[in-house]
C-alpha positions as protocol buffer text, in pm:
chain_id: "A"
residue {
  index: 1
  type: UNK
  ca { x: -3255 y: -355 z: 332 }
}
residue {
  index: 2
  type: UNK
  ca { x: -3317 y: -83 z: 78 }
}
residue {
  index: 3
  type: UNK
  ca { x: -3682 y: -52 z: 189 }
}
residue {
  index: 4
  type: UNK
  ca { x: -3561 y: 22 z: 542 }
}
residue {
  index: 5
  type: UNK
  ca { x: -3333 y: 290 z: 404 }
}
residue {
  index: 6
  type: UNK
  ca { x: -3618 y: 446 z: 211 }
}
residue {
  index: 7
  type: UNK
  ca { x: -3840 y: 447 z: 518 }
}
residue {
  index: 8
  type: UNK
  ca { x: -3568 y: 624 z: 716 }
}
residue {
  index: 9
  type: UNK
  ca { x: -3527 y: 881 z: 438 }
}
residue {
  index: 10
  type: UNK
  ca { x: -3447 y: 1226 z: 578 }
}
residue {
  index: 11
  type: UNK
  ca { x: -3694 y: 1500 z: 510 }
}
residue {
  index: 12
  type: UNK
  ca { x: -3449 y: 1783 z: 557 }
}
residue {
  index: 13
  type: UNK
  ca { x: -3431 y: 1901 z: 198 }
}
residue {
  index: 14
  type: UNK
  ca { x: -3180 y: 1863 z: -83 }
}
residue {
  index: 15
  type: UNK
  ca { x: -2869 y: 1873 z: 137 }
}
residue {
  index: 16
  type: UNK
  ca { x: -3008 y: 1605 z: 366 }
}
residue {
  index: 17
  type: UNK
  ca { x: -3099 y: 1397 z: 62 }
}
residue {
  index: 18
  type: UNK
  ca { x: -2748 y: 1431 z: -78 }
}
residue {
  index: 19
  type: UNK
  ca { x: -2587 y: 1330 z: 251 }
}
residue {
  index: 20
  type: UNK
  ca { x: -2826 y: 1037 z: 296 }
}
residue {
  index: 21
  type: UNK
  ca { x: -2764 y: 918 z: -59 }
}
residue {
  index: 22
  type: UNK
  ca { x: -2385 y: 946 z: -23 }
}
residue {
  index: 23
  type: UNK
  ca { x: -2391 y: 749 z: 302 }
}
residue {
  index: 24
  type: UNK
  ca { x: -2616 y: 482 z: 154 }
}
residue {
  index: 25
  type: UNK
  ca { x: -2391 y: 440 z: -150 }
}
residue {
  index: 26
  type: UNK
  ca { x: -2078 y: 428 z: 68 }
}
residue {
  index: 27
  type: UNK
  ca { x: -2232 y: 163 z: 296 }
}
residue {
  index: 28
  type: UNK
  ca { x: -2334 y: -49 z: -3 }
}
residue {
  index: 29
  type: UNK
  ca { x: -1990 y: -19 z: -166 }
}
residue {
  index: 30
  type: UNK
  ca { x: -1819 y: -112 z: 161 }
}
residue {
  index: 31
  type: UNK
  ca { x: -2046 y: -414 z: 206 }
}
residue {
  index: 32
  type: UNK
  ca { x: -1962 y: -537 z: -143 }
}
residue {
  index: 33
  type: UNK
  ca { x: -1589 y: -465 z: -117 }
}
residue {
  index: 34
  type: UNK
  ca { x: -1554 y: -661 z: 207 }
}
residue {
  index: 35
  type: UNK
  ca { x: -1797 y: -946 z: 131 }
}
residue {
  index: 36
  type: UNK
  ca { x: -1593 y: -1253 z: 229 }
}
residue {
  index: 37
  type: UNK
  ca { x: -1767 y: -1490 z: -12 }
}
residue {
  index: 38
  type: UNK
  ca { x: -1705 y: -1249 z: -301 }
}
residue {
  index: 39
  type: UNK
  ca { x: -1338 y: -1218 z: -207 }
}
residue {
  index: 40
  type: UNK
  ca { x: -1306 y: -1598 z: -197 }
}
residue {
  index: 41
  type: UNK
  ca { x: -1462 y: -1624 z: -545 }
}
residue {
  index: 42
  type: UNK
  ca { x: -1218 y: -1362 z: -672 }
}
residue {
  index: 43
  type: UNK
  ca { x: -926 y: -1555 z: -522 }
}
residue {
  index: 44
  type: UNK
  ca { x: -1042 y: -1877 z: -693 }
}
residue {
  index: 45
  type: UNK
  ca { x: -1084 y: -1694 z: -1024 }
}
residue {
  index: 46
  type: UNK
  ca { x: -738 y: -1542 z: -985 }
}
residue {
  index: 47
  type: UNK
  ca { x: -583 y: -1883 z: -927 }
}
residue {
  index: 48
  type: UNK
  ca { x: -761 y: -2022 z: -1232 }
}
residue {
  index: 49
  type: UNK
  ca { x: -637 y: -1734 z: -1447 }
}
residue {
  index: 50
  type: UNK
  ca { x: -285 y: -1798 z: -1323 }
}
residue {
  index: 51
  type: UNK
  ca { x: -304 y: -2172 z: -1399 }
}
residue {
  index: 52
  type: UNK
  ca { x: -432 y: -2096 z: -1750 }
}
residue {
  index: 53
  type: UNK
  ca { x: -139 y: -1859 z: -1806 }
}
residue {
  index: 54
  type: UNK
  ca { x: -364 y: -1556 z: -1851 }
}
residue {
  index: 55
  type: UNK
  ca { x: -164 y: -1347 z: -1603 }
}
residue {
  index: 56
  type: UNK
  ca { x: 200 y: -1327 z: -1504 }
}
residue {
  index: 57
  type: UNK
  ca { x: 332 y: -1456 z: -1173 }
}
residue {
  index: 58
  type: UNK
  ca { x: 409 y: -1097 z: -1072 }
}
residue {
  index: 59
  type: UNK
  ca { x: 52 y: -984 z: -1145 }
}
residue {
  index: 60
  type: UNK
  ca { x: -83 y: -1288 z: -963 }
}
residue {
  index: 61
  type: UNK
  ca { x: 118 y: -1211 z: -649 }
}
residue {
  index: 62
  type: UNK
  ca { x: 14 y: -845 z: -647 }
}
residue {
  index: 63
  type: UNK
  ca { x: -355 y: -921 z: -702 }
}
residue {
  index: 64
  type: UNK
  ca { x: -348 y: -1201 z: -447 }
}
residue {
  index: 65
  type: UNK
  ca { x: -195 y: -971 z: -186 }
}
residue {
  index: 66
  type: UNK
  ca { x: -467 y: -711 z: -250 }
}
residue {
  index: 67
  type: UNK
  ca { x: -740 y: -974 z: -214 }
}
residue {
  index: 68
  type: UNK
  ca { x: -581 y: -1115 z: 103 }
}
residue {
  index: 69
  type: UNK
  ca { x: -567 y: -765 z: 253 }
}
residue {
  index: 70
  type: UNK
  ca { x: -939 y: -724 z: 179 }
}
residue {
  index: 71
  type: UNK
  ca { x: -1007 y: -1065 z: 333 }
}
residue {
  index: 72
  type: UNK
  ca { x: -818 y: -970 z: 650 }
}
residue {
  index: 73
  type: UNK
  ca { x: -1011 y: -644 z: 670 }
}
residue {
  index: 74
  type: UNK
  ca { x: -1339 y: -830 z: 615 }
}
residue {
  index: 75
  type: UNK
  ca { x: -1266 y: -1065 z: 903 }
}
residue {
  index: 76
  type: UNK
  ca { x: -1157 y: -776 z: 1124 }
}
residue {
  index: 77
  type: UNK
  ca { x: -1486 y: -594 z: 1054 }
}
residue {
  index: 78
  type: UNK
  ca { x: -1685 y: -910 z: 1127 }
}
residue {
  index: 79
  type: UNK
  ca { x: -1528 y: -929 z: 1473 }
}
residue {
  index: 80
  type: UNK
  ca { x: -1632 y: -572 z: 1557 }
}
């Protein structure tokens, strides 16, 4: 994937390079943030931490809601 990005590298100078780099980083961050398998691993880890008493019930609920929102967004993006 990164090789393809390098081959499509813009040759329009420093501003083009900056824009290309920013877009590439944003795309990579988005892909990682909404990776369904990663979100599922984080949910499992969260549940384990809760069962071990490492986090409060309130923290668990807040973190779980954030992860579930990311999971919903991930599935929505996959349908597009």
